[in-house]
Structures are given as structure tokens and as C-alpha cells.
KOLRO-54412 format. One record per residue (C-alpha): x, y, z. Coordinates in steps of 0.2 Angstrom, whole numbers, padded with zeros to 4 digits, always signed. Example, Ala and Ser with C-alpha at 12.3 -4.5 7.8 and 13.67 -1.06 7.14 Angstrom:
+0062-0022+0039
+0068-0005+0036
***
This chain:
+0373+0593+0416
+0384+0582+0427
+0399+0588+0435
+0413+0578+0442
+0429+0586+0448
+0439+0589+0433
+0426+0583+0421
+0412+0594+0413
+0399+0586+0402
+0394+0598+0389
+0379+0589+0383
+0367+0578+0393
+0368+0560+0389
+0351+0560+0382
+0356+0573+0368
+0371+0562+0364
+0359+0547+0363
+0346+0556+0352
+0360+0562+0340
+0366+0544+0338
+0348+0537+0335
+0345+0551+0323
+0360+0546+0313
+0354+0529+0312
+0336+0534+0307
+0329+0528+0324
+0318+0537+0336
+0321+0542+0354
+0306+0532+0362
+0300+0534+0380
+0306+0516+0383
+0324+0521+0377
+0323+0536+0387
+0318+0526+0403
+0332+0514+0400
+0345+0527+0399
+0338+0536+0414
+0338+0520+0424
+0356+0516+0419
+0361+0534+0425
+0352+0531+0441
+0361+0514+0444
+0378+0523+0441
+0388+0507+0444
+0391+0490+0435
+0375+0482+0430
+0368+0468+0419
+0353+0468+0407
+0343+0457+0420
+0347+0469+0434
+0341+0484+0423
+0325+0475+0418
+0321+0471+0436
+0324+0490+0441
+0313+0495+0426
+0299+0483+0431
+0300+0488+0450
+0297+0506+0444
+0282+0500+0434
+0290+0502+0417
+0286+0488+0406
+0300+0486+0394
+0303+0470+0384
+0320+0461+0386
+0322+0463+0367
+0320+0482+0369
+0333+0482+0383
+0346+0472+0373
+0343+0483+0358
+0345+0499+0368
+0360+0493+0377
+0368+0490+0360
+0363+0507+0354
+0370+0515+0370
+0386+0506+0367
+0387+0511+0349
+0384+0529+0355
+0399+0528+0368
+0387+0530+0383
+0390+0513+0390
+0403+0500+0388
+0404+0482+0393
+0414+0477+0408
+0425+0462+0404
+0421+0448+0416
+0422+0430+0413
+0404+0425+0416
+0389+0421+0404
+0380+0437+0405
+0388+0454+0400
+0390+0468+0413
+0390+0486+0408
+0394+0503+0415
+0392+0521+0410
+0407+0526+0399
+0407+0544+0405
+0397+0556+0416
+0394+0553+0434
+0409+0548+0444
+0425+0540+0437
+0424+0521+0436
+0438+0512+0445
+0435+0494+0448
+0444+0479+0456
+0437+0464+0448
+0439+0447+0456
+0442+0434+0442
+0440+0420+0454
+0423+0425+0461
+0417+0438+0448
+0415+0451+0463
+0416+0469+0457
+0422+0483+0469
+0421+0501+0465
+0436+0511+0471
+0441+0529+0470
+0459+0533+0464
+0459+0552+0464
+0477+0553+0458
+0472+0543+0442
+0460+0556+0438
+0473+0569+0439
+0485+0559+0427
+0471+0556+0415
+0467+0575+0415
+0485+0579+0412
+0487+0566+0398
+0472+0573+0389
+0478+0591+0391
+0495+0587+0384
+0486+0581+0368
+0474+0595+0367
+0459+0584+0372
+0445+0586+0385
+0442+0571+0395
+0424+0565+0393
+0426+0551+0406
+0437+0536+0410
+0437+0519+0418
+0450+0508+0425
+0449+0490+0429
+0461+0479+0439
+0459+0460+0437
+0464+0451+0453
+0462+0435+0462
+0466+0430+0480
+0484+0428+0483
+0490+0410+0485
+0499+0407+0501
+0516+0398+0500
+0518+0384+0511
***
């Protein structure tokens, strides 16, 4: 069970994923389990290619097709979500669990910087509590470019 200040995950992500797969009549295979575990270990923004390299360096042979299908299934389960960047390859990150995902995304260079904004976590917790909800995670992105100097 993962703990973040103010966030308690009541079910392991693998249980959430297993339930989603079962609803779709699919199996929780060793390859899918390893992909999920690797994503949890990355705990940052990643691309399918980066994920494949990490899996292969850990001696797990998973096809690119299996990785892409599993990413789609993880997205459908609400475990990961795409990070909106203006580049050819989609980037992803965990949707909940681990640490909050606050990002500054440079639209001019596609650089991504993780930042911590503790006050934002408090605001999100308060908004959920006001609505009788329990926050399962959050993400916040700022899209920016280098400021143009006048003159």
C-alpha cells in the first residue's frame, strides 16, 4: 500500500488493474504485471520506448505490441494517463499513487520538470472533502516557454 501525505491508496494498483482486466475478459499476465511494476518504479513521466528499454535492461522480453496494448489497458483502468506534449511520441505518467505529479512542461523544448507544490495538495484535499470525496491522486501541469525579452 502506497502512502503519500494526505493520500492513502486502499487497493494496490495491481488489484485495480486485475479488476479492470477481469471486467474486459482479459488475464493478468506476467508481462502485464512486469509492465505495471516497471511503471511504478519509474514514478515519473515516461514514454513507451523508455519503458521498453527498462524492461529489456532488466532481462524482461516484452514485445512493443504488448507494451502498447498494456499502456492502453492501464489508461482505461485510470492507472496512467497521457501527458499532453507536442511531440510525436505520447508520454505517460501514473494517475495516482506514489507522489503527486506537478509538472512544468516547456512547450518550446519539450523538457519536463517535476516540481513539488505542497499547498496544491492541501487545496485538492479540501476540494475533495467538501464534496465528500477521497482523493486518489492528482496531477498538475504548467505549459510554459522561455519569456521573450523586450528590446
